[in-house]
Structures are given as structure tokens and as C-alpha cells.
MDAnalysis code that builds the backbone (N, CA, C; Angstrom):
import MDAnalysis as mda
import numpy as np

u = mda.Universe.empty(324, n_residues=108, atom_resindex=np.repeat(np.arange(108), 3), trajectory=True)
u.add_TopologyAttr("name", ["N", "CA", "C"] * 108)
u.add_TopologyAttr("resid", np.arange(1, 109))
u.add_TopologyAttr("resname", ["UNK", "UNK", "UNK", "UNK", "UNK", "UNK", "UNK", "UNK", "UNK", "UNK", "UNK", "UNK", "UNK", "UNK", "UNK", "UNK", "UNK", "UNK", "UNK", "UNK", "UNK", "UNK", "UNK", "UNK", "UNK", "UNK", "UNK", "UNK", "UNK", "UNK", "UNK", "UNK", "UNK", "UNK", "UNK", "UNK", "UNK", "UNK", "UNK", "UNK", "UNK", "UNK", "UNK", "UNK", "UNK", "UNK", "UNK", "UNK", "UNK", "UNK", "UNK", "UNK", "UNK", "UNK", "UNK", "UNK", "UNK", "UNK", "UNK", "UNK", "UNK", "UNK", "UNK", "UNK", "UNK", "UNK", "UNK", "UNK", "UNK", "UNK", "UNK", "UNK", "UNK", "UNK", "UNK", "UNK", "UNK", "UNK", "UNK", "UNK", "UNK", "UNK", "UNK", "UNK", "UNK", "UNK", "UNK", "UNK", "UNK", "UNK", "UNK", "UNK", "UNK", "UNK", "UNK", "UNK", "UNK", "UNK", "UNK", "UNK", "UNK", "UNK", "UNK", "UNK", "UNK", "UNK", "UNK", "UNK"])
u.atoms.positions = np.array([
    [-7.645, -35.725, -1.385],
    [-6.471, -34.962, -1.766],
    [-5.789, -34.476, -0.476],
    [-4.470, -34.682, -0.366],
    [-3.744, -34.265, 0.830],
    [-3.502, -32.764, 0.792],
    [-3.049, -32.223, 1.933],
    [-2.730, -30.793, 2.007],
    [-1.649, -30.438, 1.004],
    [-0.653, -31.317, 0.868],
    [0.455, -31.064, -0.064],
    [-0.057, -31.007, -1.507],
    [-0.972, -31.949, -1.863],
    [-1.529, -31.970, -3.220],
    [-2.365, -30.733, -3.484],
    [-3.149, -30.304, -2.488],
    [-3.983, -29.113, -2.691],
    [-3.119, -27.863, -2.770],
    [-1.980, -27.853, -2.035],
    [-1.065, -26.708, -2.112],
    [-0.419, -26.666, -3.501],
    [-0.006, -27.806, -4.017],
    [0.603, -27.859, -5.350],
    [-0.397, -27.436, -6.412],
    [-1.634, -27.864, -6.275],
    [-2.662, -27.481, -7.232],
    [-2.905, -25.973, -7.162],
    [-2.906, -25.434, -5.940],
    [-3.093, -23.990, -5.763],
    [-1.942, -23.216, -6.365],
    [-0.689, -23.714, -6.188],
    [0.489, -23.058, -6.758],
    [0.413, -23.071, -8.281],
    [-0.002, -24.191, -8.851],
    [-0.098, -24.304, -10.305],
    [-1.155, -23.347, -10.836],
    [-2.281, -23.251, -10.121],
    [-3.347, -22.337, -10.539],
    [-2.868, -20.884, -10.455],
    [-2.153, -20.563, -9.366],
    [-1.611, -19.214, -9.205],
    [-0.628, -18.900, -10.329],
    [0.202, -19.863, -10.697],
    [1.168, -19.694, -11.793],
    [0.438, -19.418, -13.098],
    [-0.653, -20.174, -13.349],
    [-1.421, -19.986, -14.580],
    [-2.054, -18.591, -14.624],
    [-2.574, -18.126, -13.506],
    [-3.190, -16.793, -13.438],
    [-2.133, -15.727, -13.696],
    [-0.966, -15.876, -13.068],
    [0.118, -14.917, -13.261],
    [0.591, -14.926, -14.701],
    [0.763, -16.113, -15.262],
    [1.221, -16.237, -16.639],
    [0.226, -15.571, -17.594],
    [-1.061, -15.759, -17.332],
    [-2.092, -15.130, -18.165],
    [-2.064, -13.610, -18.009],
    [-1.882, -13.127, -16.783],
    [-1.836, -11.681, -16.526],
    [-0.644, -11.041, -17.225],
    [0.437, -11.787, -17.357],
    [1.631, -11.265, -18.014],
    [1.590, -11.460, -19.529],
    [0.455, -11.917, -20.025],
    [0.325, -12.081, -21.467],
    [1.169, -13.229, -22.001],
    [1.284, -14.279, -21.212],
    [2.027, -15.443, -21.668],
    [3.526, -15.343, -21.438],
    [3.997, -14.269, -20.820],
    [5.426, -14.112, -20.554],
    [5.792, -14.982, -19.362],
    [6.852, -15.719, -19.499],
    [7.336, -16.560, -18.417],
    [7.698, -15.688, -17.219],
    [7.378, -16.145, -16.012],
    [7.678, -15.390, -14.788],
    [9.150, -15.011, -14.699],
    [10.021, -15.897, -15.120],
    [11.460, -15.649, -15.016],
    [11.884, -14.467, -15.887],
    [11.139, -14.197, -16.943],
    [11.478, -13.096, -17.842],
    [10.741, -11.806, -17.487],
    [9.718, -11.903, -16.656],
    [8.952, -10.715, -16.277],
    [9.867, -9.736, -15.547],
    [9.807, -8.472, -15.932],
    [10.608, -7.455, -15.283],
    [11.986, -7.272, -15.888],
    [12.366, -8.107, -16.826],
    [13.664, -7.960, -17.476],
    [13.528, -7.053, -18.688],
    [14.607, -6.330, -18.984],
    [14.619, -5.461, -20.151],
    [15.034, -6.259, -21.379],
    [14.509, -5.849, -22.513],
    [14.984, -6.444, -23.753],
    [16.384, -5.903, -24.034],
    [17.060, -6.499, -24.993],
    [18.403, -6.045, -25.351],
    [18.365, -4.576, -25.769],
    [17.391, -4.207, -26.613],
    [17.286, -2.814, -27.077],
    [16.983, -1.854, -25.921],
    [16.104, -2.260, -25.009],
    [15.792, -1.416, -23.863],
    [17.026, -1.211, -22.988],
    [17.774, -2.288, -22.760],
    [18.976, -2.193, -21.945],
    [20.012, -1.299, -22.614],
    [20.127, -1.419, -23.923],
    [21.077, -0.594, -24.671],
    [20.707, 0.887, -24.570],
    [19.421, 1.202, -24.720],
    [18.960, 2.596, -24.596],
    [19.190, 3.110, -23.177],
    [18.906, 2.264, -22.192],
    [19.114, 2.649, -20.795],
    [20.582, 2.945, -20.539],
    [21.470, 2.097, -21.023],
    [22.908, 2.307, -20.834],
    [23.369, 3.608, -21.492],
    [22.891, 3.871, -22.703],
    [23.264, 5.109, -23.399],
    [22.741, 6.333, -22.646],
    [21.528, 6.231, -22.127],
    [20.938, 7.339, -21.370],
    [21.737, 7.600, -20.101],
    [22.134, 6.538, -19.404],
    [22.939, 6.697, -18.185],
    [24.257, 7.396, -18.497],
    [24.896, 6.981, -19.583],
    [26.169, 7.593, -19.975],
    [25.966, 9.065, -20.297],
    [24.912, 9.376, -21.040],
    [24.617, 10.763, -21.401],
    [24.367, 11.615, -20.154],
    [23.591, 11.102, -19.224],
    [23.296, 11.848, -17.995],
    [24.578, 12.059, -17.191],
    [25.402, 11.030, -17.081],
    [26.665, 11.167, -16.347],
    [27.566, 12.214, -16.989],
    [27.620, 12.238, -18.312],
    [28.441, 13.229, -19.008],
    [27.908, 14.637, -18.773],
    [26.587, 14.805, -18.841],
    [25.980, 16.115, -18.597],
    [26.251, 16.576, -17.166],
    [26.134, 15.650, -16.219],
    [26.397, 15.997, -14.817],
    [27.858, 16.395, -14.621],
    [28.767, 15.679, -15.248],
    [30.195, 15.999, -15.122],
    [30.498, 17.369, -15.720],
    [29.908, 17.670, -16.870],
    [30.103, 18.992, -17.480],
    [29.576, 20.090, -16.563],
    [28.427, 19.845, -15.948],
    [27.848, 20.835, -15.043],
    [28.764, 21.066, -13.841],
    [29.260, 19.973, -13.249],
    [30.153, 20.108, -12.098],
    [31.449, 20.819, -12.470],
    [31.955, 20.558, -13.661],
    [33.168, 21.246, -14.111],
    [32.911, 22.730, -14.335],
    [31.726, 23.069, -14.791],
    [31.372, 24.467, -15.031],
    [31.091, 25.213, -13.722],
    [30.845, 24.463, -12.647],
    [30.505, 25.069, -11.353],
    [31.373, 24.473, -10.241],
    [32.654, 24.842, -10.209],
    [33.545, 24.272, -9.176],
    [33.138, 24.659, -7.759],
    [32.319, 25.683, -7.634],
    [31.873, 26.094, -6.302],
    [31.051, 25.005, -5.611],
    [30.457, 24.098, -6.406],
    [29.677, 23.005, -5.804],
    [30.600, 22.105, -4.990],
    [31.712, 21.709, -5.601],
    [32.664, 20.856, -4.876],
    [33.235, 21.594, -3.676],
    [33.504, 22.883, -3.834],
    [34.015, 23.672, -2.713],
    [32.998, 23.714, -1.575],
    [31.741, 23.957, -1.919],
    [30.693, 24.060, -0.912],
    [30.517, 22.727, -0.176],
    [30.507, 21.638, -0.910],
    [30.356, 20.316, -0.285],
    [31.575, 20.003, 0.579],
    [32.757, 20.376, 0.085],
    [33.972, 20.159, 0.865],
    [33.955, 20.908, 2.185],
    [33.523, 22.162, 2.145],
    [33.433, 22.960, 3.375],
    [32.405, 22.345, 4.315],
    [31.276, 21.921, 3.758],
    [30.238, 21.298, 4.583],
    [30.766, 20.046, 5.275],
    [31.408, 19.155, 4.529],
    [31.939, 17.919, 5.111],
    [32.990, 18.250, 6.174],
    [33.835, 19.214, 5.883],
    [34.861, 19.620, 6.857],
    [34.218, 20.076, 8.160],
    [33.168, 20.890, 8.051],
    [32.512, 21.387, 9.265],
    [31.764, 20.278, 10.001],
    [31.179, 19.345, 9.257],
    [30.522, 18.205, 9.908],
    [31.542, 17.425, 10.725],
    [32.709, 17.176, 10.137],
    [33.738, 16.424, 10.855],
    [34.341, 17.225, 11.998],
    [34.384, 18.536, 11.844],
    [34.922, 19.383, 12.906],
    [33.972, 19.456, 14.104],
    [32.682, 19.684, 13.826],
    [31.714, 19.894, 14.904],
    [30.990, 18.614, 15.332],
    [30.985, 17.597, 14.477],
    [30.334, 16.309, 14.771],
    [28.936, 16.497, 15.385],
    [28.040, 17.138, 14.640],
    [26.701, 17.401, 15.196],
    [25.906, 16.117, 15.396],
    [25.066, 16.107, 16.419],
    [24.187, 14.963, 16.662],
    [23.077, 14.901, 15.611],
    [22.582, 16.067, 15.236],
    [21.497, 16.143, 14.254],
    [22.073, 16.702, 12.946],
    [22.562, 15.812, 12.108],
    [23.231, 16.243, 10.873],
    [22.254, 16.916, 9.910],
    [21.015, 16.439, 9.857],
    [20.044, 17.071, 8.954],
    [19.793, 18.524, 9.339],
    [19.641, 18.773, 10.620],
    [19.436, 20.158, 11.082],
    [20.694, 20.987, 10.788],
    [21.867, 20.394, 11.051],
    [23.129, 21.075, 10.790],
    [23.240, 21.420, 9.307],
    [22.873, 20.466, 8.441],
    [22.918, 20.705, 6.989],
    [21.952, 21.824, 6.603],
    [20.752, 21.780, 7.153],
    [19.781, 22.842, 6.867],
    [20.300, 24.199, 7.270],
    [20.892, 24.263, 8.463],
    [21.450, 25.531, 8.936],
    [22.634, 25.966, 8.066],
    [23.480, 25.010, 7.699],
    [24.664, 25.336, 6.896],
    [24.272, 25.893, 5.532],
    [23.395, 25.190, 4.832],
    [23.072, 25.573, 3.462],
    [22.114, 26.755, 3.350],
    [21.557, 27.203, 4.471],
    [20.668, 28.377, 4.428],
    [21.273, 29.577, 5.145],
    [22.503, 29.443, 5.618],
    [23.117, 30.567, 6.343],
    [23.357, 31.736, 5.400],
    [23.128, 32.946, 5.859],
    [23.258, 34.128, 5.003],
    [24.679, 34.354, 4.477],
    [25.670, 33.903, 5.224],
    [27.045, 34.131, 4.803],
    [27.669, 32.911, 4.112],
    [26.838, 32.042, 3.549],
    [27.340, 30.817, 2.914],
    [28.357, 31.122, 1.822],
    [28.037, 32.061, 0.965],
    [28.944, 32.406, -0.129],
    [30.309, 32.819, 0.408],
    [30.318, 33.734, 1.359],
    [31.576, 34.236, 1.921],
    [32.331, 33.125, 2.643],
    [31.614, 32.278, 3.362],
    [32.238, 31.180, 4.101],
    [32.911, 30.196, 3.138],
    [32.217, 29.807, 2.099],
    [32.766, 28.849, 1.129],
    [33.947, 29.468, 0.400],
    [33.803, 30.727, 0.004],
    [34.889, 31.395, -0.705],
    [36.143, 31.463, 0.170],
    [35.981, 31.852, 1.431],
    [37.107, 31.976, 2.349],
    [37.786, 30.630, 2.569],
    [36.997, 29.600, 2.871],
    [37.561, 28.273, 3.133],
    [38.219, 27.710, 1.876],
    [37.642, 27.944, 0.715],
    [38.215, 27.446, -0.544],
    [39.572, 28.089, -0.812],
    [39.646, 29.381, -0.562],
    [40.916, 30.086, -0.759],
    [41.982, 29.598, 0.210],
    [41.574, 29.314, 1.457],
    [42.521, 28.797, 2.450],
    [43.053, 27.433, 2.002],
    [42.191, 26.587, 1.502],
    [42.608, 25.253, 1.056],
    [43.550, 25.362, -0.135],
    [43.250, 26.252, -1.050],
    [44.090, 26.399, -2.244],
    [45.487, 26.965, -1.908],
    [45.571, 27.775, -0.848],
    [46.860, 28.339, -0.433],
    [47.756, 27.260, 0.159],
    [47.144, 26.324, 0.868],
    [47.916, 25.261, 1.530],
    [48.191, 24.187, 0.584],
])
């Protein structure tokens, strides 16, 4: 038996082992969702997106806070953005800073 024949035999044996492990499911179908699973997943995604949108609408300060953060990142261009973010979001005057900047933006 040549190397190529033994490799093909090994591949076929590996395929049979995999097929048996998957309970007879074809490899091409392994990991795919059924139609019902995909439908439930799509509905769940839509529901989560709607809940997130309602939350963001109920809390406009989130968008204001992120806007102020992005503005300051672009203004100061820190080398260590993670450290800058940590410092920004834990600063004692965060509320006052966001409120002030938000009011300035709304005036302009």
C-alpha cells in the first residue's frame, strides 16, 4: 500500500469515527442550526435589541457619557486608552463633567 493509499484509508477511518461520534450526522451539517432553532435565535436577538434600545432611550446619559469620553479621547489622544478609560469612568466628578459637556453640546 502506498503512502497516498494509507493516507486515504486513514482519512476514511477518521471520517467514520467522526460520523459515529456525531450520531450519524453528516459533517457538513454538524454545527448548523435547525430551522426552528434559527427562528428562535432570530426572535431572541430581536427581543434583546429592542430591550437594549428601550434601556438606552430611558437613560440618555449613557450616550452623553460615551460622547464625552470619545471627545476627550480624540482631544487628548492618550497612548494608553485602557488606562485613560479607567481613569475617566472612575473619576469622582464624572457626573458633573458629563452634565456640563452635555449641556454645552445642546446649546451649540
